[in-house]
C-alpha positions in Angstrom: -141.3 17.1 -54.5 -139.5 15.1 -51.8 -138.7 11.4 -52.1 -140.3 9.3 -49.3 -138.1 6.9 -47.0 -138.9 3.1 -46.9 -140.6 3.6 -43.6 -142.5 6.3 -45.0 -143.5 4.1 -48.0 -144.4 1.3 -45.7 -146.3 3.0 -43.2 -148.1 4.8 -46.0 -149.2 2.1 -48.0 -150.0 0.6 -44.8 -152.4 3.7 -43.7 -154.0 3.2 -47.2 -154.7 -0.6 -46.4 -156.4 -0.2 -43.7 -158.7 2.8 -45.7 -159.4 0.1 -47.9 -160.5 -2.7 -45.1 -162.3 0.2 -43.2 -164.4 1.0 -45.7 -164.8 -2.1 -47.5 -166.0 -3.7 -44.3 -168.6 -0.6 -44.0 -169.4 -1.5 -47.5 -170.2 -4.6 -46.8 -172.1 -3.8 -44.0 -175.1 -2.2 -45.7 -175.1 -4.5 -48.6 -175.4 -6.9 -45.2 -177.9 -4.7 -44.1 -180.2 -4.4 -47.4 -180.2 -7.8 -48.5 -181.9 -9.0 -44.7 -184.3 -5.7 -45.8 -185.0 -7.5 -48.8 -183.6 -4.9 -50.8 -181.4 -7.0 -52.6 -181.4 -10.5 -53.2 -180.3 -13.2 -55.5 -183.2 -14.4 -57.7 -184.0 -16.9 -60.2 -183.3 -16.0 -64.1 -187.9 -16.5 -64.1 -188.0 -13.3 -61.3 -185.5 -11.4 -63.4 -187.1 -12.2 -67.3 -190.5 -10.9 -65.7 -188.7 -7.7 -64.1 -187.6 -7.3 -67.3 -190.2 -7.8 -69.3 -191.9 -5.2 -66.3 -189.6 -2.6 -67.1 -190.4 -2.7 -70.5 -193.6 -2.3 -70.7 -193.8 0.7 -67.4 -190.0 1.8 -67.0 -187.9 1.8 -63.8 -190.7 3.4 -61.6 -193.8 2.0 -63.0 -192.5 -1.5 -62.6 -191.4 -1.1 -59.0 -194.7 -1.9 -57.2 -195.5 -5.6 -59.5 -191.3 -6.6 -58.6 -192.3 -6.1 -54.6 -195.8 -7.9 -55.4 -194.1 -11.0 -56.8 -191.5 -11.3 -54.4 -193.9 -10.3 -50.9 -197.2 -9.6 -52.3 -199.3 -9.7 -48.0 -196.2 -7.6 -47.0 -196.9 -4.0 -45.8 -196.0 -1.5 -47.9 -197.4 1.7 -45.9 -199.0 2.4 -43.5 -201.0 6.0 -43.1 -204.0 7.2 -41.9 -205.9 4.7 -43.3 -204.1 1.4 -42.3 -202.2 -0.7 -43.3 -201.3 -1.8 -47.3 -199.8 -4.6 -49.0 -197.5 -4.6 -52.2 -200.0 -7.0 -53.8 -202.9 -4.0 -52.9 -200.4 -1.3 -54.2 -200.2 -3.3 -57.2 -203.3 -3.6 -58.1 -204.5 0.1 -56.9 -202.0 1.1 -59.6 -203.0 -1.1 -62.3 -206.9 0.1 -61.7 -205.9 3.7 -61.4 -203.2 3.4 -64.7 -206.4 2.3 -66.5 -208.5 5.0 -65.2 -206.2 7.7 -66.5 -206.2 5.8 -69.8 -209.5 6.1 -70.0 -209.5 9.4 -69.1 -207.3 9.7 -72.4 -204.2 10.8 -70.9 -201.1 9.3 -73.1 -197.6 8.8 -72.8 -196.0 12.4 -72.3 -199.4 14.1 -71.2 -199.2 16.3 -68.2 -200.5 14.7 -64.9 -200.6 17.6 -62.0 -200.2 16.2 -58.5 -201.5 17.9 -55.2 -201.2 15.7 -52.7 -199.5 15.2 -48.8 -197.3 12.4 -47.7 -200.0 8.9 -48.2 -200.7 5.6 -49.7 -203.1 7.8 -52.8 -199.5 10.0 -53.2 -197.9 7.0 -53.7 -200.6 5.0 -56.2 -200.9 8.4 -58.2 -197.3 8.3 -59.0 -197.0 4.8 -59.9 -200.1 5.1 -62.0 -198.4 8.0 -64.2 -195.3 6.2 -64.7 -196.6 3.1 -66.1 -199.3 5.4 -68.7 -196.0 7.1 -69.5 -197.4 10.4 -67.8 -195.4 13.2 -67.0 -195.6 13.8 -63.3 -196.0 17.8 -62.5 -195.6 17.4 -58.5 -197.6 20.8 -57.6 -196.8 22.9 -54.5 -198.6 22.4 -51.6 -197.6 26.0 -50.7 -199.5 27.4 -53.9 -202.5 29.5 -53.9 -205.0 29.3 -56.2 -203.9 31.6 -58.8 -200.1 29.8 -59.1 -201.4 26.3 -59.2 -204.1 27.8 -62.6 -200.6 29.3 -63.5 -198.5 26.3 -63.6 -200.9 24.1 -64.5 -201.5 25.7 -67.5 -197.7 26.5 -67.8 -196.9 23.5 -67.8 -199.3 21.7 -69.9 -201.3 19.1 -67.2 -204.1 17.8 -68.7 -205.9 16.2 -65.4 -205.2 17.0 -61.6 -205.1 14.3 -58.6 -205.5 16.4 -55.3 -206.6 16.3 -51.3 -209.5 17.5 -50.3 -208.1 20.1 -48.4 -206.5 21.9 -51.5 -210.6 21.9 -53.3 -210.8 25.8 -52.6 -207.5 26.6 -54.0 -208.1 24.1 -57.5 -211.2 25.1 -58.1 -210.6 28.0 -60.5 -208.0 25.7 -62.5 -208.7 24.0 -65.4 -208.1 20.8 -66.5 -208.7 19.5 -69.6 -209.4 15.9 -68.6 -210.8 16.8 -65.2 -210.0 16.1 -61.9 -209.3 13.1 -59.4 -209.2 13.5 -55.5 -207.1 11.3 -53.8 -206.7 11.4 -49.6 -210.6 12.8 -49.1 -212.8 12.7 -45.8 -216.0 14.5 -47.5 -218.5 12.0 -49.6 -218.6 15.6 -52.3 -216.7 16.1 -54.9 -214.6 14.6 -57.6 -214.4 11.5 -58.0 -211.7 9.7 -55.4 -208.9 7.1 -56.3 -209.9 4.7 -54.2 -213.5 4.9 -56.0 -211.9 4.4 -59.2 -209.8 1.4 -57.6 -213.6 0.0 -56.2 -215.2 0.4 -60.2 -211.6 0.2 -62.9 -210.3 -3.3 -63.8 -206.5 -4.0 -62.0 -205.4 -5.8 -64.6 -201.8 -4.6 -65.7 -202.0 -2.0 -68.8 -199.7 -1.9 -71.5 -197.3 1.5 -71.1 -198.4 4.4 -73.2 -195.9 5.5 -75.4 -195.5 9.3 -76.5 -197.5 10.7 -79.2 -195.4 11.4 -82.5 -196.4 15.5 -83.3 
């Protein structure tokens, strides 16, 4: 290998130092942005303990709505065609749907299929599945009826949550524990998540673990 002279060594060292400074400045900029957005913050010991308890109860995904509901309960969590939903409302909705899944017989490790667009009910369904320890199966919105039935059977989906627009496509698929509708504009059909939330208990439920075989 060629030997660098002292001037080249100094030049190389200065160049590397500048790269580290530039990289550090960029990362510090993003950290400041995350703190400003509330994604990162200094938490009290009580808040850290509560978050740890939520992780132990529901896992890293299922705990997210509850953490944000404690931090900023009245802050808007999602805006869709149905309007705005706060973090507290999202957390309550997730609890209600999680309780309903358990009432229908969903246990830890069971497959729950979701066929829905990007809206509040998609979030609620995913977080609710995480809270009960269900295995979420995301179905492709371009699937035909036979494809939905095939994938649901192959993946062991015991329950389906779907948008109204896919009602015809899912009609031929059988789900042992039934179906729930997510986004809907019609009064008839399977029960909606909105109806579940209106009548179901919103108290938190401990996560269901996988059944031993």
